[in-house]
C-alpha positions as CSV (number, residue, x, y, z in Angstrom):
1,X,-20.5,1.7,-32.5
2,X,-19.5,-2.4,-30.6
3,X,-16.4,-0.1,-30.1
4,X,-17.5,3.0,-28.3
5,X,-19.3,0.3,-26.1
6,X,-16.1,-1.1,-25.3
7,X,-13.9,1.8,-24.7
8,X,-16.3,2.8,-23.3
9,X,-16.9,0.0,-20.3
10,X,-13.0,0.2,-20.1
11,X,-13.2,3.3,-19.5
12,X,-15.9,3.0,-16.0
13,X,-13.9,0.1,-14.9
14,X,-11.0,1.5,-15.0
15,X,-11.5,4.9,-13.2
16,X,-14.2,2.2,-10.7
17,X,-10.8,0.2,-9.8
18,X,-8.9,3.5,-9.5
19,X,-11.1,4.4,-6.6
20,X,-11.4,0.7,-5.2
21,X,-8.1,0.0,-5.2
22,X,-5.2,2.3,-4.3
23,X,-2.5,-0.2,-5.0
24,X,-3.1,-3.2,-7.8
25,X,-0.2,-5.8,-8.0
26,X,1.9,-4.3,-10.3
27,X,2.2,-1.0,-9.3
28,X,3.6,1.6,-6.7
29,X,2.2,4.0,-4.3
30,X,4.6,6.8,-2.5
31,X,4.5,9.2,0.3
32,X,6.5,11.8,0.8
33,X,7.5,12.2,4.4
34,X,10.5,14.1,6.2
35,X,12.5,11.3,7.3
36,X,12.4,10.7,2.8
37,X,9.8,9.2,0.6
38,X,7.5,5.9,1.8
39,X,7.6,4.2,-1.9
40,X,4.8,1.2,-1.1
41,X,5.5,-2.5,-4.0
42,X,1.7,-4.0,-5.1
43,X,4.3,-6.3,-6.5
44,X,7.0,-6.7,-3.8
45,X,4.1,-7.8,-1.7
46,X,2.2,-10.1,-4.1
47,X,6.0,-11.8,-4.4
48,X,6.1,-12.6,-0.9
49,X,2.3,-13.8,-0.6
50,X,1.0,-11.5,0.9
51,X,-3.2,-10.8,-1.2
52,X,-4.1,-7.5,-1.2
53,X,-7.4,-8.1,0.8
54,X,-4.5,-9.4,4.1
55,X,-3.8,-5.8,4.6
56,X,-7.3,-4.1,3.1
57,X,-8.9,-6.3,5.9
58,X,-8.7,-5.1,9.2
59,X,-6.1,-2.4,8.3
60,X,-6.6,-0.5,6.2
61,X,-9.8,0.3,3.9
62,X,-9.8,0.1,0.0
63,X,-9.6,4.0,-1.0
64,X,-7.0,5.8,-1.1
65,X,-5.7,8.8,1.5
66,X,-8.1,7.3,4.1
67,X,-5.1,5.9,6.3
68,X,-3.6,8.3,8.3
69,X,-0.8,6.6,9.7
70,X,2.1,7.7,12.3
71,X,4.9,5.5,13.4
72,X,3.8,5.5,17.0
73,X,0.0,3.5,15.4
74,X,2.4,1.1,13.1
75,X,5.0,0.4,16.4
76,X,1.6,-0.5,18.1
77,X,0.9,-3.5,15.6
78,X,-1.1,-1.3,13.2
79,X,-1.5,-0.5,9.5
80,X,2.5,-1.6,8.0
81,X,3.1,-2.4,11.8
82,X,0.2,-5.1,12.2
83,X,3.4,-7.5,9.5
84,X,6.1,-5.5,10.3
85,X,7.0,-6.6,13.8
86,X,9.9,-9.1,13.8
87,X,7.4,-12.0,13.5
88,X,6.7,-11.8,10.0
89,X,8.3,-9.0,8.2
90,X,11.3,-6.6,9.7
91,X,10.1,-5.0,12.6
92,X,9.1,-0.6,11.9
93,X,10.4,-0.5,16.2
94,X,13.8,-1.4,15.2
95,X,15.4,1.9,14.2
96,X,18.4,0.4,11.7
97,X,15.5,0.0,9.4
98,X,13.9,3.6,8.9
99,X,16.5,3.5,5.9
100,X,14.7,0.4,4.3
101,X,11.1,2.4,4.0
102,X,12.6,5.8,3.9
103,X,14.4,6.8,1.1
104,X,15.9,10.1,1.3
105,X,16.7,11.7,-2.4
């Protein structure tokens, strides 16, 4: 009986976690894009000293699929562009950086 309860609780928390945290540390999320797939690495960003709430406080809701990102918005400092502005991290405005995120198959 204890095993059943433990398993049920584990599934409950894992299911709840997946709806709250789209990219926990150590995991990636990818988007298909005509310029090439973009993969966000939670681990890479954590290794750079970022915390989840650095982005999720003001830039992203904590629900997968709620951000309708555009390059124009990023170039205005929204979403990834809030850090990828040329000061804190490489700039989304610099066309030589496109392939840093957009990977052709």
